[in-house]
N, CA, C and O atoms as a Tinker XYZ file with bonds, in Angstrom:
   472  protein
     1  N     83.225000  131.460000  108.899000    73     2
     2  CA    83.889000  131.354000  110.020000    64     1     3
     3  C     83.147000  130.698000  111.321000    63     2     4     5
     4  O     81.939000  130.881000  111.471000    81     3
     5  N     83.799000  130.036000  112.127000    73     3     6
     6  CA    83.303000  129.276000  113.325000    64     5     7
     7  C     82.828000  130.441000  114.388000    63     6     8     9
     8  O     83.353000  131.521000  114.656000    81     7
     9  N     81.717000  129.855000  114.855000    73     7    10
    10  CA    81.348000  130.577000  116.055000    64     9    11
    11  C     81.768000  129.901000  117.442000    63    10    12    13
    12  O     81.229000  130.140000  118.523000    81    11
    13  N     82.544000  129.251000  117.279000    73    11    14
    14  CA    83.080000  128.271000  118.442000    64    13    15
    15  C     84.484000  128.690000  118.739000    63    14    16    17
    16  O     85.305000  128.869000  117.840000    81    15
    17  N     84.784000  128.865000  120.166000    73    15    18
    18  CA    86.124000  129.227000  120.672000    64    17    19
    19  C     86.600000  128.032000  121.319000    63    18    20    21
    20  O     85.868000  127.411000  122.090000    81    19
    21  N     87.784000  127.665000  121.057000    73    19    22
    22  CA    88.214000  126.444000  121.687000    64    21    23
    23  C     89.493000  126.993000  122.587000    63    22    24    25
    24  O     90.521000  127.340000  122.006000    81    23
    25  N     89.399000  127.050000  123.882000    73    23    26
    26  CA    90.425000  127.615000  124.687000    64    25    27
    27  C     91.630000  126.614000  125.156000    63    26    28    29
    28  O     92.507000  126.945000  125.954000    81    27
    29  N     91.539000  125.486000  124.601000    73    27    30
    30  CA    92.230000  124.256000  124.926000    64    29    31
    31  C     91.921000  123.651000  126.332000    63    30    32    33
    32  O     92.559000  122.681000  126.740000    81    31
    33  N     91.081000  124.149000  126.956000    73    31    34
    34  CA    90.391000  123.499000  128.168000    64    33    35
    35  C     88.868000  123.167000  127.653000    63    34    36    37
    36  O     88.374000  122.040000  127.709000    81    35
    37  N     88.275000  124.211000  127.195000    73    35    38
    38  CA    86.872000  123.919000  126.745000    64    37    39
    39  C     86.682000  124.505000  125.506000    63    38    40    41
    40  O     87.418000  125.320000  124.950000    81    39
    41  N     85.597000  124.009000  125.099000    73    39    42
    42  CA    84.744000  124.697000  123.643000    64    41    43
    43  C     83.684000  125.471000  124.173000    63    42    44    45
    44  O     83.011000  125.068000  125.122000    81    43
    45  N     83.480000  126.657000  123.564000    73    43    46
    46  CA    82.403000  127.625000  123.765000    64    45    47
    47  C     81.671000  127.683000  122.353000    63    46    48    49
    48  O     82.335000  128.154000  121.430000    81    47
    49  N     80.509000  127.301000  122.114000    73    47    50
    50  CA    79.806000  127.429000  120.904000    64    49    51
    51  C     79.147000  128.723000  120.997000    63    50    52    53
    52  O     78.972000  129.274000  122.083000    81    51
    53  N     78.796000  129.197000  119.943000    73    51    54
    54  CA    77.895000  130.479000  119.743000    64    53    55
    55  C     76.865000  130.686000  120.539000    63    54    56    57
    56  O     76.526000  131.758000  121.039000    81    55
    57  N     76.243000  129.393000  120.681000    73    55    58
    58  CA    74.989000  129.269000  121.523000    64    57    59
    59  C     75.076000  129.445000  122.866000    63    58    60    61
    60  O     74.042000  129.569000  123.522000    81    59
    61  N     76.386000  129.483000  123.494000    73    59    62
    62  CA    76.611000  129.313000  124.653000    64    61    63
    63  C     76.718000  127.988000  125.278000    63    62    64    65
    64  O     77.079000  127.844000  126.446000    81    63
    65  N     76.352000  126.866000  124.367000    73    63    66
    66  CA    76.898000  125.447000  125.180000    64    65    67
    67  C     78.402000  125.355000  125.185000    63    66    68    69
    68  O     79.172000  125.928000  124.414000    81    67
    69  N     78.649000  124.670000  126.023000    73    67    70
    70  CA    80.151000  123.994000  126.193000    64    69    71
    71  C     80.568000  122.814000  126.114000    63    70    72    73
    72  O     79.784000  122.002000  126.605000    81    71
    73  N     81.582000  122.350000  125.651000    73    71    74
    74  CA    82.066000  120.764000  125.799000    64    73    75
    75  C     83.382000  121.079000  126.046000    63    74    76    77
    76  O     83.858000  122.213000  126.065000    81    75
    77  N     84.082000  119.804000  126.276000    73    75    78
    78  CA    85.716000  119.826000  126.748000    64    77    79
    79  C     86.369000  120.118000  125.311000    63    78    80    81
    80  O     85.706000  120.077000  124.275000    81    79
    81  N     87.539000  120.372000  125.350000    73    79    82
    82  CA    88.373000  120.884000  124.222000    64    81    83
    83  C     88.493000  119.750000  123.251000    63    82    84    85
    84  O     88.515000  118.600000  123.690000    81    83
    85  N     88.572000  119.977000  121.993000    73    83    86
    86  CA    88.687000  119.095000  120.930000    64    85    87
    87  C     90.339000  118.946000  120.863000    63    86    88    89
    88  O     90.790000  118.157000  120.033000    81    87
    89  N     91.133000  119.586000  121.603000    73    87    90
    90  CA    92.432000  119.397000  121.416000    64    89    91
    91  C     92.979000  117.784000  121.617000    63    90    92    93
    92  O     92.261000  117.147000  122.387000    81    91
    93  N     93.698000  117.312000  121.263000    73    91    94
    94  CA    94.143000  115.841000  121.182000    64    93    95
    95  C     93.254000  114.761000  121.222000    63    94    96    97
    96  O     93.466000  113.730000  121.861000    81    95
    97  N     92.098000  115.024000  120.434000    73    95    98
    98  CA    91.101000  113.950000  120.335000    64    97    99
    99  C     91.217000  113.571000  118.895000    63    98   100   101
   100  O     91.372000  114.472000  118.072000    81    99
   101  N     91.156000  112.343000  118.518000    73    99   102
   102  CA    91.224000  111.708000  117.194000    64   101   103
   103  C     89.848000  112.364000  116.448000    63   102   104   105
   104  O     88.695000  112.341000  116.879000    81   103
   105  N     90.366000  112.974000  115.150000    73   103   106
   106  CA    89.245000  113.417000  114.276000    64   105   107
   107  C     89.101000  112.619000  113.324000    63   106   108   109
   108  O     89.681000  112.820000  112.256000    81   107
   109  N     88.211000  111.438000  113.545000    73   107   110
   110  CA    87.826000  110.594000  112.255000    64   109   111
   111  C     87.145000  111.064000  111.116000    63   110   112   113
   112  O     87.251000  110.511000  110.021000    81   111
   113  N     86.323000  112.245000  111.363000    73   111   114
   114  CA    85.766000  112.979000  110.379000    64   113   115
   115  C     86.763000  113.493000  109.434000    63   114   116   117
   116  O     86.549000  113.356000  108.230000    81   115
   117  N     87.795000  114.052000  109.836000    73   115   118
   118  CA    88.644000  114.853000  109.279000    64   117   119
   119  C     89.766000  113.949000  108.566000    63   118   120   121
   120  O     90.397000  114.341000  107.585000    81   119
   121  N     89.948000  112.645000  109.196000    73   119   122
   122  CA    91.009000  111.757000  108.844000    64   121   123
   123  C     90.531000  110.790000  107.542000    63   122   124   125
   124  O     91.273000  110.403000  106.640000    81   123
   125  N     89.295000  110.546000  107.670000    73   123   126
   126  CA    88.585000  109.708000  106.575000    64   125   127
   127  C     87.902000  110.556000  105.469000    63   126   128   129
   128  O     87.596000  111.744000  105.572000    81   127
   129  N     87.710000  109.736000  104.374000    73   127   130
   130  CA    86.974000  110.330000  103.114000    64   129   131
   131  C     85.832000  109.508000  103.210000    63   130   132   133
   132  O     85.935000  108.307000  103.464000    81   131
   133  N     84.504000  110.199000  102.982000    73   131   134
   134  CA    83.247000  109.342000  102.836000    64   133   135
   135  C     83.257000  108.677000  101.638000    63   134   136   137
   136  O     82.830000  107.523000  101.592000    81   135
   137  N     83.743000  109.315000  100.512000    73   135   138
   138  CA    83.889000  109.024000   99.268000    64   137   139
   139  C     84.693000  107.698000   99.030000    63   138   140   141
   140  O     84.280000  106.791000   98.307000    81   139
   141  N     85.936000  107.675000   99.739000    73   139   142
   142  CA    86.522000  106.497000   99.685000    64   141   143
   143  C     85.918000  105.245000  100.588000    63   142   144   145
   144  O     86.025000  104.094000  100.165000    81   143
   145  N     85.413000  105.471000  101.587000    73   143   146
   146  CA    84.694000  104.484000  102.673000    64   145   147
   147  C     83.384000  104.009000  101.742000    63   146   148   149
   148  O     83.285000  102.784000  101.675000    81   147
   149  N     82.418000  104.719000  101.051000    73   147   150
   150  CA    81.608000  104.250000  100.161000    64   149   151
   151  C     82.001000  103.474000   99.065000    63   150   152   153
   152  O     81.313000  102.527000   98.685000    81   151
   153  N     83.097000  103.811000   98.500000    73   151   154
   154  CA    83.634000  102.852000   97.239000    64   153   155
   155  C     84.293000  101.469000   97.759000    63   154   156   157
   156  O     84.256000  100.368000   97.210000    81   155
   157  N     84.860000  101.817000   98.885000    73   155   158
   158  CA    85.453000  100.676000   99.572000    64   157   159
   159  C     84.373000   99.676000   99.855000    63   158   160   161
   160  O     84.465000   98.506000   99.482000    81   159
   161  N     83.356000  100.146000  100.512000    73   159   162
   162  CA    82.281000   99.443000  100.756000    64   161   163
   163  C     81.333000   98.709000   99.548000    63   162   164   165
   164  O     80.696000   97.662000   99.662000    81   163
   165  N     81.413000   99.357000   98.669000    73   163   166
   166  CA    80.758000   98.785000   97.197000    64   165   167
   167  C     81.559000   97.738000   96.943000    63   166   168   169
   168  O     80.997000   96.659000   96.754000    81   167
   169  N     83.307000   97.805000   96.865000    73   167   170
   170  CA    84.147000   96.763000   96.423000    64   169   171
   171  C     83.619000   95.718000   97.292000    63   170   172   173
   172  O     82.985000   94.801000   96.770000    81   171
   173  N     83.819000   95.744000   98.670000    73   171   174
   174  CA    83.566000   94.638000   99.521000    64   173   175
   175  C     82.331000   93.932000   99.390000    63   174   176   177
   176  O     82.270000   92.706000   99.472000    81   175
   177  N     81.250000   94.743000   99.169000    73   175   178
   178  CA    79.979000   93.995000   98.887000    64   177   179
   179  C     80.012000   93.155000   97.865000    63   178   180   181
   180  O     79.680000   91.975000   97.975000    81   179
   181  N     80.527000   93.840000   96.482000    73   179   182
   182  CA    80.547000   92.961000   95.385000    64   181   183
   183  C     81.527000   91.541000   95.624000    63   182   184   185
   184  O     81.292000   90.448000   95.109000    81   183
   185  N     82.394000   91.780000   96.311000    73   183   186
   186  CA    83.125000   90.407000   96.575000    64   185   187
   187  C     83.023000   89.679000   97.763000    63   186   188   189
   188  O     83.916000   89.019000   98.294000    81   187
   189  N     81.655000   89.875000   98.219000    73   187   190
   190  CA    81.054000   88.962000   99.205000    64   189   191
   191  C     80.571000   87.413000   98.508000    63   190   192   193
   192  O     80.551000   86.322000   99.077000    81   191
   193  N     80.191000   87.746000   97.058000    73   191   194
   194  CA    79.832000   86.648000   96.437000    64   193   195
   195  C     80.973000   85.535000   95.902000    63   194   196   197
   196  O     81.565000   85.589000   94.824000    81   195
   197  N     81.109000   84.588000   96.868000    73   195   198
   198  CA    81.960000   83.517000   96.686000    64   197   199
   199  C     82.197000   82.694000   95.415000    63   198   200   201
   200  O     81.182000   82.792000   94.726000    81   199
   201  N     83.046000   81.981000   94.864000    73   199   202
   202  CA    83.114000   81.062000   93.662000    64   201   203
   203  C     82.142000   80.189000   93.529000    63   202   204   205
   204  O     81.822000   79.758000   92.422000    81   203
   205  N     81.561000   79.827000   94.633000    73   203   206
   206  CA    80.418000   78.827000   94.685000    64   205   207
   207  C     79.275000   79.335000   94.552000    63   206   208   209
   208  O     78.328000   78.549000   94.545000    81   207
   209  N     79.048000   80.557000   94.429000    73   207   210
   210  CA    77.585000   81.328000   94.423000    64   209   211
   211  C     77.233000   81.805000   95.766000    63   210   212   213
   212  O     76.388000   82.685000   95.933000    81   211
   213  N     77.857000   81.246000   96.710000    73   211   214
   214  CA    77.385000   81.445000   98.336000    64   213   215
   215  C     77.766000   83.030000   98.648000    63   214   216   217
   216  O     78.725000   83.524000   98.054000    81   215
   217  N     77.030000   83.782000   99.551000    73   215   218
   218  CA    77.415000   84.872000  100.008000    64   217   219
   219  C     78.020000   84.735000  101.329000    63   218   220   221
   220  O     77.465000   83.992000  102.138000    81   219
   221  N     79.189000   85.416000  101.683000    73   219   222
   222  CA    79.795000   85.451000  103.017000    64   221   223
   223  C     79.331000   86.546000  103.712000    63   222   224   225
   224  O     78.814000   87.445000  103.050000    81   223
   225  N     79.408000   86.660000  104.932000    73   223   226
   226  CA    79.210000   87.587000  105.887000    64   225   227
   227  C     80.205000   88.536000  105.611000    63   226   228   229
   228  O     81.349000   88.238000  105.269000    81   227
   229  N     79.653000   90.020000  105.800000    73   227   230
   230  CA    80.436000   91.206000  105.564000    64   229   231
   231  C     81.646000   91.032000  106.735000    63   230   232   233
   232  O     82.737000   91.460000  106.357000    81   231
   233  N     81.619000   90.588000  107.803000    73   231   234
   234  CA    82.992000   90.520000  108.661000    64   233   235
   235  C     83.357000   89.360000  108.858000    63   234   236   237
   236  O     83.825000   88.992000  109.936000    81   235
   237  N     83.160000   88.422000  107.601000    73   235   238
   238  CA    83.837000   87.089000  107.605000    64   237   239
   239  C     85.360000   87.416000  107.998000    63   238   240   241
   240  O     85.872000   86.868000  108.975000    81   239
   241  N     86.029000   88.290000  107.235000    73   239   242
   242  CA    87.518000   88.368000  107.215000    64   241   243
   243  C     87.855000   88.650000  108.711000    63   242   244   245
   244  O     89.003000   88.267000  108.939000    81   243
   245  N     87.380000   89.075000  109.580000    73   243   246
   246  CA    87.715000   89.088000  111.042000    64   245   247
   247  C     87.595000   87.999000  111.884000    63   246   248   249
   248  O     87.895000   88.114000  113.072000    81   247
   249  N     87.170000   86.889000  111.393000    73   247   250
   250  CA    87.511000   85.593000  111.998000    64   249   251
   251  C     88.859000   85.223000  111.738000    63   250   252   253
   252  O     89.239000   84.153000  112.212000    81   251
   253  N     89.661000   85.921000  111.064000    73   251   254
   254  CA    91.159000   85.385000  111.132000    64   253   255
   255  C     91.745000   84.975000  109.802000    63   254   256   257
   256  O     91.352000   83.909000  109.327000    81   255
   257  N     92.531000   85.606000  109.223000    73   255   258
   258  CA    93.426000   85.343000  108.008000    64   257   259
   259  C     94.760000   85.539000  108.108000    63   258   260   261
   260  O     95.096000   86.679000  108.429000    81   259
   261  N     95.763000   84.604000  107.891000    73   259   262
   262  CA    96.890000   84.779000  108.504000    64   261   263
   263  C     97.834000   85.770000  107.762000    63   262   264   265
   264  O     97.830000   85.678000  106.534000    81   263
   265  N     98.595000   86.649000  108.300000    73   263   266
   266  CA    99.183000   87.710000  107.763000    64   265   267
   267  C     99.962000   87.350000  106.541000    63   266   268   269
   268  O    100.095000   88.223000  105.684000    81   267
   269  N    100.463000   86.238000  106.365000    73   267   270
   270  CA   101.102000   85.826000  105.201000    64   269   271
   271  C    100.340000   85.977000  104.067000    63   270   272   273
   272  O    100.819000   86.497000  103.060000    81   271
   273  N     98.891000   85.470000  104.131000    73   271   274
   274  CA    97.892000   85.555000  103.071000    64   273   275
   275  C     97.563000   86.864000  102.690000    63   274   276   277
   276  O     97.358000   87.135000  101.507000    81   275
   277  N     97.479000   87.859000  103.756000    73   275   278
   278  CA    97.231000   89.239000  103.401000    64   277   279
   279  C     98.442000   89.701000  102.448000    63   278   280   281
   280  O     98.269000   90.195000  101.334000    81   279
   281  N     99.718000   89.465000  103.057000    73   279   282
   282  CA   100.900000   90.036000  102.232000    64   281   283
   283  C    100.968000   89.689000  101.051000    63   282   284   285
   284  O    101.255000   90.578000  100.249000    81   283
   285  N    100.752000   88.408000  100.567000    73   283   286
   286  CA   100.890000   87.754000   99.284000    64   285   287
   287  C     99.795000   88.488000   98.476000    63   286   288   289
   288  O    100.112000   89.059000   97.433000    81   287
   289  N     98.349000   88.497000   98.977000    73   287   290
   290  CA    97.414000   89.152000   98.238000    64   289   291
   291  C     97.686000   90.696000   97.911000    63   290   292   293
   292  O     97.415000   91.271000   96.857000    81   291
   293  N     98.236000   91.190000   98.963000    73   291   294
   294  CA    98.811000   92.610000   98.738000    64   293   295
   295  C     99.542000   92.852000   97.544000    63   294   296   297
   296  O     99.247000   93.601000   96.612000    81   295
   297  N    100.505000   92.143000   97.689000    73   295   298
   298  CA   101.686000   92.311000   96.368000    64   297   299
   299  C    101.156000   92.162000   95.043000    63   298   300   301
   300  O    101.512000   92.837000   94.077000    81   299
   301  N    100.072000   91.023000   95.031000    73   299   302
   302  CA    99.369000   90.783000   93.712000    64   301   303
   303  C     98.583000   92.210000   93.339000    63   302   304   305
   304  O     98.688000   92.791000   92.259000    81   303
   305  N     97.912000   92.569000   94.280000    73   303   306
   306  CA    97.077000   93.866000   93.867000    64   305   307
   307  C     97.866000   95.144000   93.751000    63   306   308   309
   308  O     97.622000   96.049000   92.954000    81   307
   309  N     98.807000   95.116000   94.608000    73   307   310
   310  CA    99.871000   96.075000   94.082000    64   309   311
   311  C    100.561000   96.383000   92.810000    63   310   312   313
   312  O    100.802000   97.458000   92.262000    81   311
   313  N    100.859000   94.962000   92.432000    73   311   314
   314  CA   101.552000   94.877000   91.166000    64   313   315
   315  C    100.546000   95.275000   89.959000    63   314   316   317
   316  O    100.921000   95.773000   88.898000    81   315
   317  N     99.227000   94.977000   90.294000    73   315   318
   318  CA    97.913000   95.391000   89.451000    64   317   319
   319  C     97.993000   96.981000   89.287000    63   318   320   321
   320  O     98.080000   97.657000   88.261000    81   319
   321  N     97.940000   97.326000   90.529000    73   319   322
   322  CA    97.934000   98.919000   90.818000    64   321   323
   323  C     98.968000   99.595000   89.833000    63   322   324   325
   324  O     98.780000  100.465000   88.983000    81   323
   325  N    100.095000   98.940000   90.200000    73   323   326
   326  CA   101.425000   99.585000   89.455000    64   325   327
   327  C    101.185000   99.630000   87.891000    63   326   328   329
   328  O    101.253000  100.589000   87.123000    81   327
   329  N    100.860000   98.198000   87.636000    73   327   330
   330  CA   100.733000   97.991000   86.218000    64   329   331
   331  C     99.753000   99.064000   85.501000    63   330   332   333
   332  O    100.047000   99.688000   84.481000    81   331
   333  N     98.591000   99.163000   86.183000    73   331   334
   334  CA    97.514000  100.227000   85.471000    64   333   335
   335  C     98.026000  101.438000   85.745000    63   334   336   337
   336  O     97.684000  102.318000   84.955000    81   335
   337  N     98.873000  101.811000   86.784000    73   335   338
   338  CA    99.488000  103.344000   86.854000    64   337   339
   339  C    100.350000  103.610000   85.796000    63   338   340   341
   340  O    100.419000  104.707000   85.243000    81   339
   341  N    101.080000  102.524000   85.468000    73   339   342
   342  CA   102.046000  102.705000   84.058000    64   341   343
   343  C    101.541000  102.793000   82.670000    63   342   344   345
   344  O    102.190000  103.164000   81.692000    81   343
   345  N    100.149000  102.360000   82.701000    73   343   346
   346  CA    99.408000  102.409000   81.430000    64   345   347
   347  C     98.864000  103.360000   81.254000    63   346   348   349
   348  O     98.260000  103.866000   82.200000    81   347
   349  N     98.859000  104.032000   79.871000    73   347   350
   350  CA    98.291000  105.368000   79.908000    64   349   351
   351  C     96.731000  105.105000   79.597000    63   350   352   353
   352  O     95.991000  106.089000   79.614000    81   351
   353  N     96.273000  104.035000   79.358000    73   351   354
   354  CA    94.925000  103.712000   78.992000    64   353   355
   355  C     93.994000  102.708000   80.083000    63   354   356   357
   356  O     93.121000  101.887000   79.802000    81   355
   357  N     94.474000  103.066000   81.262000    73   355   358
   358  CA    93.870000  102.245000   82.276000    64   357   359
   359  C     92.369000  102.665000   82.388000    63   358   360   361
   360  O     91.975000  103.780000   82.048000    81   359
   361  N     91.578000  101.704000   82.880000    73   359   362
   362  CA    90.177000  101.897000   83.234000    64   361   363
   363  C     90.106000  102.245000   84.628000    63   362   364   365
   364  O     90.550000  101.517000   85.517000    81   363
   365  N     89.412000  103.628000   84.869000    73   363   366
   366  CA    89.302000  103.900000   86.360000    64   365   367
   367  C     88.549000  102.881000   87.290000    63   366   368   369
   368  O     88.932000  102.655000   88.437000    81   367
   369  N     87.583000  102.352000   86.788000    73   367   370
   370  CA    86.958000  101.406000   87.584000    64   369   371
   371  C     87.993000  100.325000   88.148000    63   370   372   373
   372  O     88.129000  100.041000   89.338000    81   371
   373  N     88.593000   99.856000   87.234000    73   371   374
   374  CA    89.516000   98.804000   87.522000    64   373   375
   375  C     90.642000   99.144000   88.231000    63   374   376   377
   376  O     91.226000   98.304000   88.916000    81   375
   377  N     91.098000  100.549000   88.121000    73   375   378
   378  CA    91.959000  101.048000   89.223000    64   377   379
   379  C     91.330000  101.019000   90.358000    63   378   380   381
   380  O     91.953000  100.460000   91.261000    81   379
   381  N     90.161000  101.489000   90.653000    73   379   382
   382  CA    89.675000  101.805000   91.924000    64   381   383
   383  C     89.446000  100.380000   92.560000    63   382   384   385
   384  O     89.639000  100.306000   93.774000    81   383
   385  N     89.098000   99.354000   91.959000    73   383   386
   386  CA    89.098000   98.088000   92.622000    64   385   387
   387  C     90.365000   97.631000   92.931000    63   386   388   389
   388  O     90.523000   97.037000   93.998000    81   387
   389  N     91.267000   97.801000   92.201000    73   387   390
   390  CA    92.710000   97.321000   92.597000    64   389   391
   391  C     93.080000   98.248000   93.667000    63   390   392   393
   392  O     93.795000   97.682000   94.493000    81   391
   393  N     92.872000   99.325000   93.908000    73   391   394
   394  CA    93.174000  100.022000   95.247000    64   393   395
   395  C     92.280000   99.614000   96.322000    63   394   396   397
   396  O     92.735000   99.491000   97.460000    81   395
   397  N     91.012000   99.386000   96.063000    73   395   398
   398  CA    90.452000   98.740000   97.311000    64   397   399
   399  C     90.817000   97.346000   97.898000    63   398   400   401
   400  O     90.781000   97.028000   99.087000    81   399
   401  N     91.173000   96.582000   96.846000    73   399   402
   402  CA    91.848000   95.267000   97.193000    64   401   403
   403  C     93.102000   95.772000   97.983000    63   402   404   405
   404  O     93.198000   95.244000   99.091000    81   403
   405  N     93.872000   96.479000   97.739000    73   403   406
   406  CA    95.193000   96.783000   98.490000    64   405   407
   407  C     94.477000   97.246000   99.800000    63   406   408   409
   408  O     94.723000   96.711000  100.880000    81   407
   409  N     93.708000   98.119000   99.676000    73   407   410
   410  CA    93.076000   98.750000  101.267000    64   409   411
   411  C     92.585000   97.684000  101.979000    63   410   412   413
   412  O     92.787000   97.757000  103.191000    81   411
   413  N     91.956000   96.641000  101.553000    73   411   414
   414  CA    91.426000   95.612000  102.238000    64   413   415
   415  C     92.537000   94.766000  102.785000    63   414   416   417
   416  O     92.409000   94.413000  103.958000    81   415
   417  N     93.650000   94.367000  102.105000    73   415   418
   418  CA    94.728000   93.679000  102.547000    64   417   419
   419  C     95.561000   94.333000  103.650000    63   418   420   421
   420  O     96.023000   93.743000  104.626000    81   419
   421  N     95.677000   95.504000  103.391000    73   419   422
   422  CA    96.382000   96.512000  104.326000    64   421   423
   423  C     95.557000   96.560000  105.753000    63   422   424   425
   424  O     96.020000   96.442000  106.888000    81   423
   425  N     94.430000   96.735000  105.415000    73   423   426
   426  CA    93.576000   96.680000  106.678000    64   425   427
   427  C     93.603000   95.470000  107.593000    63   426   428   429
   428  O     93.770000   95.454000  108.812000    81   427
   429  N     93.403000   94.448000  106.746000    73   427   430
   430  CA    93.141000   93.053000  107.458000    64   429   431
   431  C     94.830000   92.723000  108.235000    63   430   432   433
   432  O     94.955000   92.320000  109.391000    81   431
   433  N     95.741000   92.945000  107.495000    73   431   434
   434  CA    97.209000   92.732000  108.206000    64   433   435
   435  C     97.038000   93.457000  109.098000    63   434   436   437
   436  O     97.072000   92.823000  110.152000    81   435
   437  N     96.822000   94.757000  109.276000    73   435   438
   438  CA    96.853000   95.679000  110.506000    64   437   439
   439  C     95.894000   94.964000  111.580000    63   438   440   441
   440  O     96.298000   94.684000  112.709000    81   439
   441  N     94.563000   94.685000  111.125000    73   439   442
   442  CA    93.709000   94.032000  112.066000    64   441   443
   443  C     94.277000   92.920000  112.868000    63   442   444   445
   444  O     94.193000   92.843000  114.094000    81   443
   445  N     94.981000   91.893000  111.929000    73   443   446
   446  CA    95.730000   90.924000  112.694000    64   445   447
   447  C     96.649000   91.025000  113.717000    63   446   448   449
   448  O     96.687000   90.439000  114.798000    81   447
   449  N     97.554000   92.036000  113.120000    73   447   450
   450  CA    98.590000   92.667000  113.985000    64   449   451
   451  C     98.067000   93.321000  115.465000    63   450   452   453
   452  O     98.545000   93.052000  116.568000    81   451
   453  N     96.987000   94.227000  115.185000    73   451   454
   454  CA    96.382000   94.638000  116.606000    64   453   455
   455  C     95.652000   93.566000  117.347000    63   454   456   457
   456  O     95.389000   93.741000  118.537000    81   455
   457  N     95.354000   92.616000  116.811000    73   455   458
   458  CA    94.760000   91.421000  117.608000    64   457   459
   459  C     95.750000   90.735000  118.394000    63   458   460   461
   460  O     95.588000   90.384000  119.563000    81   459
   461  N     96.904000   90.539000  117.617000    73   459   462
   462  CA    98.233000   89.834000  118.348000    64   461   463
   463  C     98.569000   90.684000  119.273000    63   462   464   465
   464  O     98.947000   90.107000  120.293000    81   463
   465  N     98.590000   92.067000  119.349000    73   463   466
   466  CA    99.055000   92.972000  120.431000    64   465   467
   467  C     98.183000   93.005000  121.627000    63   466   468   469
   468  O     98.631000   93.289000  122.737000    81   467
   469  N     96.958000   92.721000  121.411000    73   467   470
   470  CA    96.149000   92.634000  122.528000    64   469   471
   471  C     96.325000   91.439000  123.321000    63   470   472
   472  O     95.652000   91.266000  124.336000    81   471
């Protein structure tokens, strides 16, 4: 049980320390899964090696990829996920990679959309 009281105006911790209320603040720790972020980072790191053997920067995608390219890639990976899902003998690592690929494309598409909005 928590020794914190949140009045909606301030939080009072069991130690007597106070902070503003947590109400209305984004809860990144609650919204995100460390296991998913770690697996996604592993997938992204593995895929930094390009077909010519060179290593691309981890943030290379932030330079800009057209939304149409993200959408086409997303559909290819989504079809892979769906095919694996329908198979009773799929390999977990293959499904994890396919889901990470979908996550990359969704994130990249959203990144480009948010850039345009700014």
